[in-house]
BABA-762978 format. One record per residue (C-alpha): x, y, z; chain; residue number from 1. Coordinates in Angstrom, 2 decimals, always signed. Layout:
# BABA-762978
<node <X, Y, Z>, 'A', NUM>;
...
This chain:
# BABA-762978
<node <+0.00, +0.00, +0.00>, 'A', 1>;
<node <+1.46, +3.34, -0.93>, 'A', 2>;
<node <+0.31, +6.62, +0.52>, 'A', 3>;
<node <+1.46, +9.91, -0.81>, 'A', 4>;
<node <+0.92, +13.09, +1.01>, 'A', 5>;
<node <+0.87, +16.61, -0.18>, 'A', 6>;
<node <+1.44, +19.58, +2.03>, 'A', 7>;
<node <-2.23, +20.57, +1.88>, 'A', 8>;
<node <-3.65, +17.11, +2.68>, 'A', 9>;
<node <-3.44, +15.22, +5.91>, 'A', 10>;
<node <-0.85, +12.47, +5.98>, 'A', 11>;
<node <-1.60, +8.82, +6.69>, 'A', 12>;
<node <-0.94, +7.75, +10.25>, 'A', 13>;
<node <-0.64, +4.24, +11.58>, 'A', 14>;
<node <-3.34, +3.29, +14.07>, 'A', 15>;
<node <-2.64, +3.81, +17.71>, 'A', 16>;
<node <-1.76, +0.88, +19.91>, 'A', 17>;
<node <-5.34, +0.72, +21.15>, 'A', 18>;
<node <-6.62, +0.32, +17.56>, 'A', 19>;
<node <-8.10, -3.15, +17.08>, 'A', 20>;
<node <-7.85, -4.93, +13.75>, 'A', 21>;
<node <-10.20, -7.79, +14.47>, 'A', 22>;
<node <-12.65, -9.68, +12.27>, 'A', 23>;
<node <-16.33, -9.15, +12.97>, 'A', 24>;
<node <-17.70, -11.45, +15.63>, 'A', 25>;
<node <-14.51, -11.77, +17.69>, 'A', 26>;
<node <-14.66, -9.84, +20.92>, 'A', 27>;
<node <-11.70, -8.19, +22.57>, 'A', 28>;
<node <-12.38, -10.35, +25.61>, 'A', 29>;
<node <-11.32, -13.64, +23.99>, 'A', 30>;
<node <-8.51, -15.32, +25.90>, 'A', 31>;
<node <-6.28, -15.78, +22.84>, 'A', 32>;
<node <-6.59, -12.14, +21.84>, 'A', 33>;
<node <-5.92, -10.85, +25.34>, 'A', 34>;
<node <-2.81, -12.99, +25.61>, 'A', 35>;
<node <-1.55, -12.09, +22.15>, 'A', 36>;
<node <+1.29, -9.63, +22.53>, 'A', 37>;
<node <+1.03, -8.37, +18.97>, 'A', 38>;
<node <-2.09, -7.95, +16.90>, 'A', 39>;
<node <+0.00, -8.09, +13.74>, 'A', 40>;
<node <+1.78, -11.28, +14.77>, 'A', 41>;
<node <+1.87, -13.77, +11.84>, 'A', 42>;
<node <+0.55, -16.44, +14.21>, 'A', 43>;
<node <-2.40, -14.26, +15.27>, 'A', 44>;
<node <-4.82, -15.90, +12.79>, 'A', 45>;
<node <-3.80, -19.39, +13.89>, 'A', 46>;
<node <-4.07, -18.42, +17.56>, 'A', 47>;
<node <-7.45, -16.76, +16.98>, 'A', 48>;
<node <-8.78, -19.79, +15.11>, 'A', 49>;
<node <-7.62, -22.09, +17.92>, 'A', 50>;
<node <-9.38, -19.81, +20.40>, 'A', 51>;
<node <-12.59, -19.86, +18.38>, 'A', 52>;
<node <-12.44, -23.64, +18.00>, 'A', 53>;
<node <-11.81, -24.12, +21.72>, 'A', 54>;
<node <-14.70, -21.86, +22.72>, 'A', 55>;
<node <-17.17, -22.61, +19.89>, 'A', 56>;
<node <-15.95, -25.95, +18.55>, 'A', 57>;
<node <-19.01, -27.99, +19.55>, 'A', 58>;
<node <-21.33, -25.47, +17.94>, 'A', 59>;
<node <-19.25, -25.50, +14.76>, 'A', 60>;
<node <-19.38, -29.30, +14.66>, 'A', 61>;
<node <-23.16, -29.19, +15.09>, 'A', 62>;
<node <-23.47, -26.67, +12.25>, 'A', 63>;
<node <-21.22, -28.83, +10.08>, 'A', 64>;
<node <-23.36, -31.89, +10.84>, 'A', 65>;
<node <-26.57, -29.96, +10.08>, 'A', 66>;
<node <-25.11, -28.72, +6.80>, 'A', 67>;
<node <-24.14, -32.26, +5.84>, 'A', 68>;
<node <-27.65, -33.54, +6.67>, 'A', 69>;
<node <-29.17, -30.66, +4.70>, 'A', 70>;
<node <-26.97, -31.46, +1.71>, 'A', 71>;
<node <-27.99, -35.13, +1.83>, 'A', 72>;
<node <-31.66, -34.19, +2.11>, 'A', 73>;
<node <-31.37, -31.77, -0.81>, 'A', 74>;
<node <-29.70, -34.51, -2.89>, 'A', 75>;
<node <-32.58, -36.87, -2.12>, 'A', 76>;
<node <-35.11, -34.22, -3.11>, 'A', 77>;
<node <-33.15, -33.48, -6.29>, 'A', 78>;
<node <-33.24, -37.19, -7.20>, 'A', 79>;
<node <-36.98, -37.37, -6.57>, 'A', 80>;
<node <-37.87, -34.37, -8.77>, 'A', 81>;
<node <-37.95, -36.32, -12.08>, 'A', 82>;
<node <-40.17, -38.97, -10.48>, 'A', 83>;
<node <-42.48, -36.29, -9.16>, 'A', 84>;
<node <-42.61, -34.59, -12.56>, 'A', 85>;
<node <-43.56, -37.92, -14.17>, 'A', 86>;
<node <-46.26, -38.50, -11.54>, 'A', 87>;
<node <-47.70, -35.01, -12.08>, 'A', 88>;
<node <-47.71, -35.51, -15.86>, 'A', 89>;
<node <-49.42, -38.90, -15.48>, 'A', 90>;
<node <-51.97, -37.37, -13.09>, 'A', 91>;
<node <-52.77, -34.58, -15.55>, 'A', 92>;
<node <-53.27, -37.10, -18.37>, 'A', 93>;
<node <-55.46, -39.19, -16.06>, 'A', 94>;
<node <-57.50, -36.13, -15.16>, 'A', 95>;
<node <-58.02, -35.32, -18.86>, 'A', 96>;
<node <-59.07, -38.92, -19.51>, 'A', 97>;
<node <-61.53, -38.86, -16.59>, 'A', 98>;
<node <-63.03, -35.59, -17.85>, 'A', 99>;
<node <-63.54, -37.14, -21.29>, 'A', 100>;
<node <-65.10, -40.27, -19.82>, 'A', 101>;
<node <-67.44, -38.12, -17.72>, 'A', 102>;
<node <-68.57, -36.36, -20.92>, 'A', 103>;
<node <-69.26, -39.70, -22.64>, 'A', 104>;
<node <-73.03, -39.70, -21.85>, 'A', 105>;
<node <-73.28, -36.21, -23.36>, 'A', 106>;
<node <-71.43, -37.35, -26.48>, 'A', 107>;
<node <-73.69, -40.43, -26.69>, 'A', 108>;
<node <-76.81, -38.21, -26.61>, 'A', 109>;
<node <-75.36, -35.99, -29.33>, 'A', 110>;
<node <-74.51, -39.01, -31.48>, 'A', 111>;
<node <-78.05, -40.38, -31.02>, 'A', 112>;
<node <-79.53, -37.00, -32.01>, 'A', 113>;
<node <-77.32, -36.91, -35.13>, 'A', 114>;
<node <-78.37, -40.48, -35.99>, 'A', 115>;
<node <-82.07, -39.59, -35.62>, 'A', 116>;
<node <-81.60, -36.52, -37.83>, 'A', 117>;
<node <-79.83, -38.65, -40.45>, 'A', 118>;
<node <-82.75, -41.15, -40.44>, 'A', 119>;
<node <-85.19, -38.26, -40.81>, 'A', 120>;
<node <-83.20, -36.88, -43.75>, 'A', 121>;
<node <-83.04, -40.34, -45.33>, 'A', 122>;
<node <-86.85, -40.65, -45.12>, 'A', 123>;
<node <-87.33, -37.17, -46.62>, 'A', 124>;
<node <-84.94, -37.96, -49.46>, 'A', 125>;
<node <-86.79, -41.23, -50.12>, 'A', 126>;
<node <-90.15, -39.42, -50.26>, 'A', 127>;
<node <-88.67, -36.79, -52.57>, 'A', 128>;
<node <-87.42, -39.52, -54.90>, 'A', 129>;
<node <-90.87, -41.14, -54.93>, 'A', 130>;
<node <-92.49, -37.82, -55.86>, 'A', 131>;
<node <-89.98, -37.27, -58.63>, 'A', 132>;
<node <-90.75, -40.76, -60.03>, 'A', 133>;
<node <-94.49, -40.04, -59.93>, 'A', 134>;
<node <-93.97, -36.78, -61.79>, 'A', 135>;
<node <-91.79, -38.45, -64.43>, 'A', 136>;
<node <-94.22, -41.24, -65.10>, 'A', 137>;
């Protein structure tokens, strides 16, 4: 990091000794941090992580276990999605089939009405043919 200063601007100053460079969530009261002689010590991160593990290790293991269970559950759900899609598609086809079967009596009545109309037309055509033959003879 390079800082340049001009006479008119304020110059960069290093933080005072009471300045804390700590990650969020780590309090100044932690044993490892209190016993660390230098905040900029290269071993500070390792010491801090050991302190966090010693004070919150069980909770971290529980979270890790929950995350693993969640991942397994999500994998199972992901595997079941194609089966569910197939079941939904089959159910929709079944529903369409049932709707058509339920309309079958209505279609039967319509077909019977069409058949009766065709018989009526056949009789009228036959009578018209007979009249034409009488007129031609």
